[in-house]
Legacy VTK file of the C-alpha trace (Angstrom):
# vtk DataFile Version 3.0
C-alpha trace
ASCII
DATASET POLYDATA
POINTS 342 float
-124.456 25.019 -109.774
-125.577 22.141 -111.898
-122.677 19.729 -111.682
-122.254 16.284 -113.312
-119.843 13.863 -111.704
-118.723 11.159 -114.051
-117.327 8.167 -112.200
-115.405 5.034 -113.305
-117.648 1.947 -113.537
-115.036 -0.445 -112.140
-116.372 0.016 -108.613
-119.631 1.334 -107.163
-119.745 4.845 -105.597
-118.687 4.488 -102.865
-116.934 1.129 -103.385
-117.861 -2.000 -101.423
-114.212 -2.849 -100.772
-111.062 -1.411 -102.415
-111.397 1.692 -104.637
-109.603 4.956 -103.919
-110.757 6.998 -106.846
-114.350 5.872 -106.360
-114.183 6.741 -102.696
-112.953 10.232 -103.434
-115.701 10.683 -105.965
-118.269 9.717 -103.387
-116.958 12.076 -100.687
-116.809 14.971 -103.180
-120.270 14.321 -104.498
-121.917 14.118 -101.067
-120.149 17.231 -99.884
-121.235 19.191 -102.941
-124.856 18.133 -102.460
-124.534 19.170 -98.734
-123.320 22.564 -99.883
-126.453 23.115 -101.929
-125.412 22.194 -105.484
-127.537 20.243 -107.925
-125.298 17.254 -108.518
-125.906 14.379 -111.005
-123.691 11.264 -110.532
-123.149 9.023 -113.503
-122.146 5.656 -112.053
-123.253 1.979 -111.648
-126.755 1.409 -110.327
-125.471 -0.203 -107.117
-124.015 3.224 -106.054
-125.376 5.053 -103.065
-125.707 8.836 -103.117
-127.679 11.867 -102.114
-127.171 13.255 -105.604
-129.349 12.354 -108.593
-127.997 9.024 -109.761
-127.912 8.227 -113.457
-127.276 4.477 -113.605
-125.009 3.381 -116.432
-124.662 -0.313 -115.529
-126.625 -2.491 -113.137
-123.581 -3.318 -111.104
-119.931 -2.181 -110.817
-117.666 -4.304 -112.998
-115.077 -5.703 -110.667
-117.409 -7.461 -108.220
-119.970 -8.401 -110.857
-120.445 -12.135 -110.836
-121.097 -12.224 -114.591
-118.396 -14.111 -116.438
-118.109 -11.863 -119.474
-118.048 -8.079 -119.130
-116.980 -5.575 -121.754
-115.772 -2.731 -119.636
-114.964 -0.537 -122.642
-118.543 -0.863 -123.923
-119.899 0.280 -120.583
-117.503 3.255 -120.502
-118.609 4.218 -124.052
-122.190 4.056 -122.936
-121.453 6.461 -120.048
-119.647 8.822 -122.404
-122.613 8.736 -124.833
-124.976 9.645 -122.039
-122.732 12.511 -121.021
-122.580 13.801 -124.556
-126.347 13.562 -124.891
-126.991 15.489 -121.688
-124.029 17.908 -121.891
-126.179 20.996 -122.116
-128.025 20.216 -118.916
-124.988 21.061 -116.647
-123.018 24.094 -115.889
-119.912 21.955 -115.294
-119.032 18.323 -116.090
-116.431 16.864 -113.703
-114.899 13.807 -115.271
-112.856 11.138 -113.397
-112.541 9.114 -116.577
-109.056 10.312 -117.703
-108.976 11.052 -121.471
-111.862 8.738 -122.538
-114.550 11.437 -123.005
-112.329 13.938 -124.845
-113.462 13.218 -128.427
-117.117 13.217 -127.493
-117.209 16.421 -125.449
-115.132 18.780 -127.536
-118.086 21.208 -127.942
-118.105 21.835 -124.178
-114.483 21.185 -123.365
-114.083 24.565 -121.751
-116.450 23.533 -118.908
-115.346 19.865 -118.512
-112.822 19.596 -115.711
-110.893 16.376 -115.586
-109.195 15.117 -112.370
-106.404 12.721 -113.216
-106.180 10.094 -110.437
-103.603 7.712 -111.883
-99.979 7.398 -112.895
-98.962 9.551 -115.912
-95.539 8.155 -116.703
-96.908 5.992 -119.557
-95.983 6.096 -123.258
-98.391 7.979 -125.501
-100.024 10.184 -122.763
-97.970 13.305 -123.413
-98.925 13.840 -127.097
-102.547 12.891 -126.364
-102.994 15.491 -123.582
-101.110 18.059 -125.661
-103.529 17.399 -128.566
-106.555 17.811 -126.278
-105.153 20.921 -124.580
-108.645 22.541 -124.561
-109.547 20.381 -121.550
-108.603 21.854 -118.171
-106.875 19.309 -115.940
-106.549 18.911 -112.179
-103.712 16.919 -110.584
-104.116 15.281 -107.221
-100.508 16.187 -106.308
-97.898 18.549 -107.739
-95.585 15.545 -108.203
-98.103 13.921 -110.468
-97.520 16.646 -113.118
-93.839 15.823 -113.656
-94.531 13.455 -116.628
-96.956 15.860 -118.397
-95.350 19.304 -117.884
-96.971 20.888 -120.935
-100.580 19.701 -120.200
-103.315 22.206 -119.470
-103.065 22.047 -115.718
-105.254 24.560 -113.910
-104.950 23.381 -110.253
-103.727 20.724 -107.826
-106.394 19.564 -105.388
-105.272 17.081 -102.674
-107.876 14.509 -101.650
-109.940 15.191 -98.528
-111.678 12.899 -96.021
-115.074 13.132 -94.211
-113.286 13.301 -90.898
-116.375 12.446 -88.918
-116.032 8.879 -90.329
-112.470 8.520 -88.960
-112.384 8.158 -85.174
-108.774 8.165 -83.986
-107.491 5.139 -82.133
-104.890 4.461 -79.488
-102.565 2.314 -81.611
-102.426 -0.321 -78.951
-102.048 -3.251 -81.324
-98.776 -5.116 -81.612
-98.624 -4.769 -85.380
-97.954 -2.603 -88.402
-100.248 -2.531 -91.513
-99.745 -2.856 -95.253
-102.995 -1.703 -96.864
-104.282 -1.520 -100.379
-103.179 -3.531 -103.402
-100.751 -6.360 -103.991
-98.490 -5.197 -106.865
-94.767 -4.839 -107.573
-94.834 -1.077 -107.379
-96.517 -1.142 -103.911
-93.827 -3.596 -102.754
-95.562 -5.729 -100.211
-92.555 -8.125 -100.369
-90.356 -5.307 -99.109
-92.865 -4.507 -96.397
-92.566 -8.067 -95.167
-88.769 -8.005 -95.258
-88.338 -4.729 -93.399
-90.906 -5.700 -90.793
-89.049 -8.962 -90.112
-85.701 -7.081 -89.915
-87.267 -4.630 -87.481
-88.723 -7.480 -85.396
-92.342 -6.355 -85.672
-95.544 -8.105 -86.692
-97.167 -7.153 -90.044
-100.754 -7.451 -91.197
-101.319 -7.308 -94.921
-104.826 -6.196 -95.841
-104.863 -5.978 -99.692
-106.581 -7.139 -102.827
-104.888 -9.160 -105.563
-105.969 -8.182 -109.112
-105.724 -10.788 -111.855
-102.834 -8.842 -113.472
-100.860 -9.265 -110.244
-101.766 -12.906 -109.477
-98.476 -14.332 -110.762
-96.455 -11.776 -108.710
-98.458 -12.678 -105.599
-97.961 -16.424 -106.095
-94.269 -16.284 -107.006
-93.008 -13.406 -104.863
-95.306 -12.578 -101.955
-96.995 -15.874 -101.087
-93.692 -17.737 -100.318
-92.833 -14.942 -97.859
-96.104 -15.418 -95.914
-94.951 -18.866 -94.702
-92.506 -17.267 -92.346
-93.304 -15.910 -88.856
-94.920 -12.582 -87.813
-96.795 -11.889 -91.077
-100.539 -12.299 -91.607
-102.333 -11.929 -94.938
-105.990 -11.176 -94.455
-106.917 -10.108 -98.009
-109.221 -7.331 -99.020
-111.171 -5.544 -96.208
-114.214 -3.369 -96.110
-114.437 0.029 -94.458
-115.248 -1.318 -91.002
-112.375 -3.708 -91.147
-109.915 -1.071 -92.380
-110.935 1.277 -89.602
-110.408 -1.442 -86.986
-107.043 -2.266 -88.370
-105.719 1.323 -88.627
-106.959 2.577 -85.283
-104.902 0.040 -83.466
-101.907 -0.185 -85.811
-98.571 1.121 -84.617
-97.934 2.447 -88.112
-98.682 2.105 -91.849
-95.875 0.637 -94.032
-96.074 2.266 -97.463
-92.774 1.191 -99.069
-93.664 2.187 -102.638
-91.210 2.519 -105.441
-93.156 4.242 -108.185
-94.506 7.771 -109.000
-97.406 7.608 -106.559
-100.070 10.150 -107.690
-101.457 10.600 -104.190
-101.727 7.636 -101.819
-105.088 7.741 -100.087
-104.067 5.085 -97.539
-101.612 7.606 -96.096
-104.112 10.274 -95.094
-106.593 7.656 -93.981
-104.007 6.169 -91.644
-103.111 9.563 -90.241
-106.779 10.475 -89.719
-106.916 7.423 -87.365
-103.799 8.738 -85.697
-101.519 6.190 -87.251
-98.021 7.366 -88.476
-96.873 6.583 -92.013
-93.497 5.053 -93.001
-92.908 5.449 -96.682
-90.300 5.993 -99.483
-89.487 9.322 -101.104
-91.502 8.678 -104.276
-94.082 10.755 -106.123
-96.532 12.600 -103.837
-95.169 11.309 -100.464
-93.266 14.494 -99.479
-96.474 16.491 -100.059
-98.582 14.178 -97.946
-96.327 13.205 -95.013
-94.365 15.681 -92.813
-91.131 13.849 -92.106
-90.433 13.417 -88.384
-93.742 14.833 -87.419
-96.446 12.411 -88.646
-94.282 9.711 -90.120
-90.952 9.117 -91.842
-89.989 9.537 -95.515
-87.128 7.218 -96.360
-84.649 7.101 -99.225
-83.615 3.464 -98.826
-85.094 0.228 -97.528
-82.564 0.257 -94.710
-84.031 3.572 -93.514
-87.509 1.931 -93.453
-86.222 -0.539 -90.907
-84.845 2.324 -88.749
-88.087 4.270 -89.055
-90.068 1.321 -87.773
-87.934 1.169 -84.700
-88.481 4.894 -83.783
-92.160 5.322 -84.771
-93.225 5.377 -81.095
-91.574 8.784 -80.809
-94.364 10.250 -82.974
-97.500 11.745 -81.379
-100.694 10.190 -82.796
-102.609 13.413 -82.057
-100.281 15.259 -84.388
-101.178 12.778 -87.095
-104.888 13.574 -86.665
-104.318 17.281 -86.541
-102.230 17.215 -89.723
-105.137 15.640 -91.624
-107.727 17.985 -90.088
-105.675 20.946 -91.168
-104.870 19.807 -94.736
-106.966 16.873 -95.909
-110.653 17.472 -95.095
-113.437 16.920 -97.553
-114.738 20.442 -96.925
-111.388 21.854 -98.101
-111.420 19.627 -101.180
-114.934 20.588 -102.118
-114.240 24.334 -101.588
-111.300 24.128 -103.953
-113.345 22.352 -106.623
-116.024 24.973 -106.257
-113.473 27.675 -106.994
-112.447 25.751 -110.106
-115.992 25.291 -111.344
-116.680 28.980 -110.825
-113.533 29.950 -112.668
-114.526 27.778 -115.646
-118.016 29.422 -115.796
-116.607 32.891 -115.492
-114.071 32.233 -118.321
LINES 1 343
342 0 1 2 3 4 5 6 7 8 9 10 11 12 13 14 15 16 17 18 19 20 21 22 23 24 25 26 27 28 29 30 31 32 33 34 35 36 37 38 39 40 41 42 43 44 45 46 47 48 49 50 51 52 53 54 55 56 57 58 59 60 61 62 63 64 65 66 67 68 69 70 71 72 73 74 75 76 77 78 79 80 81 82 83 84 85 86 87 88 89 90 91 92 93 94 95 96 97 98 99 100 101 102 103 104 105 106 107 108 109 110 111 112 113 114 115 116 117 118 119 120 121 122 123 124 125 126 127 128 129 130 131 132 133 134 135 136 137 138 139 140 141 142 143 144 145 146 147 148 149 150 151 152 153 154 155 156 157 158 159 160 161 162 163 164 165 166 167 168 169 170 171 172 173 174 175 176 177 178 179 180 181 182 183 184 185 186 187 188 189 190 191 192 193 194 195 196 197 198 199 200 201 202 203 204 205 206 207 208 209 210 211 212 213 214 215 216 217 218 219 220 221 222 223 224 225 226 227 228 229 230 231 232 233 234 235 236 237 238 239 240 241 242 243 244 245 246 247 248 249 250 251 252 253 254 255 256 257 258 259 260 261 262 263 264 265 266 267 268 269 270 271 272 273 274 275 276 277 278 279 280 281 282 283 284 285 286 287 288 289 290 291 292 293 294 295 296 297 298 299 300 301 302 303 304 305 306 307 308 309 310 311 312 313 314 315 316 317 318 319 320 321 322 323 324 325 326 327 328 329 330 331 332 333 334 335 336 337 338 339 340 341
């Protein structure tokens, strides 16, 4: 098939540092190429891919040193390029949420949109109802709760290129908080429960400008105490080193998590996950087998103390059986074929 992948321009494909959506787009694109498809990737020019790359901007937006960037203008350029080349593809796979809808109505029936983010925001429900011609894919069943009448055609869980995830022994003396500093991710709670459990915590996370005040006022004061180390944003090598040796991943979210890529990455390295029962977590983590799903912060403390009872080999097997990139690509192939047949 001739497949277009339309990626966000906030990060390169794959991202240099943080970037869950962009990382998934990269894995899917490379696997589709490996499976013999003719794939065209619309992304920033600093992206790296075996597909045909159509560069939209010279550099991804977040790490661009330029002082003034109009991200919306860049997205509109990408959408214009898609609209101009729409007849060249059998299927267009968009990872841009609703942004291309007005421009691609003529081919809406063969534009599949994977929604990667939160959907509990005002205004989304009437918008997706209005654009019901566009088939939508959720990344978890839980993600659909806030858009029950949208045109959902499938749920496809993310999948990893497992050869890039070598399991580790978990011999470090620490737990990890990984990803993004924000109120809904609750790094402050991760610090508190780690201290109550008497364990060391390493925080490897980025701080976006929108969350800078929260970091300075809530999180940073907590870093002055013992047993907590903030190391900032890490690259792939640094993340792998951290997770291989971590005793567990602390994921104490309190929001409708669409998926939670850090959870399956941790388990691929053999590292159990301790999380809250929010959004997708019951779909991703088998309670008592590869981690613990807690209903209260007090339960998080208890889970930390009993994490050694979990078998790291079970964590790895869980991901191999359910969250491989080959499984993800095969499910998308079925979706593409169904759209073409219809």
